[in-house]
C-alpha positions, 0 to 999 in steps of 0.5 A: 669360568668363575671369577678368581681370588689371586693372592700375592704375598712379599716380605723384605727378606728371607729373615721374614719367615713369620711374616710371610707364614701369616700373610700366606694364611691370611690370603687363604682364609680370604679364599685365594685359590692361587696364591704369588709369593716372594722374598725380596725388597720393595726397592728392588726393580724387578718382582717376578711373582708380582709381574706372574700374578699379573699376568695370570689374572683375567677378567673379573678376577681379584687381586688380594694382598694383605697390606698395601705396602706389600704390593706397592712401593710408590704412588707412581708404583701403585697407579701403575699397577693399578692401571695394569690392573683396571686394564685387565678388568681385575679388582683389587683387594687390600685386607688389612684395611678392608678396601676393595676396587670394585666399590667407588669409595674403595678407589678413592681411598686407594689412592689417598692410602697410596699418597699418605705410604709414599709421604711416611717413605719420604720422611723416613728417608730424610730421618735416615739421611739426616742421621747419617749426617750427624753421624758423620759429623760425630753430632749423633750418639742415638737415643740415650739408654734409659730404663736399663741404665738405671738397673743397679740404681732399682736393684740397690733401693730395692734392697734398701726395702723400697716398694716397686712404685716408689722406685719408679716414681723416684726414678722417673720410670714405669713401674713395669720396667721396675719389675721387669729389672729385678725380675731380670736380677733375680 
């Protein structure tokens, strides 16, 4: 029996149909003969289709995913998955970054990327916690609107004969924003 390319695709919610379709397309395009997929959050304790995929894999096979975050939710999770794959003699390929653990530099890159991904998730979580605290204390109102808040002024200045470039410069907004506002106002 020859080695197989086995794909795994995941989206966070059922709202991401296009994302799932893109993953499935890319996995098929890479030559995956069997693809497992699911629609659930990576923070979910259970990912049955990932478990089925790992069970399905045989020595010499390669598990293929489009992006690292579709596979693992933390460095610990990534280490656990890669240990399972290594124990079975299975390689891992991540299409978006051209990573393949059959090669030594692929193994190194996988560990580095996993560490960076976990660091980013921790920063985002801390940011969300900070925003929630500031909102609870009445200190956080969100980002103030910029360009759209100036829509009436853009239309008024245009009606006075100013050019789009002059309006953009005067109001400190981009030309594209000026023309978008004018197009929407028409």
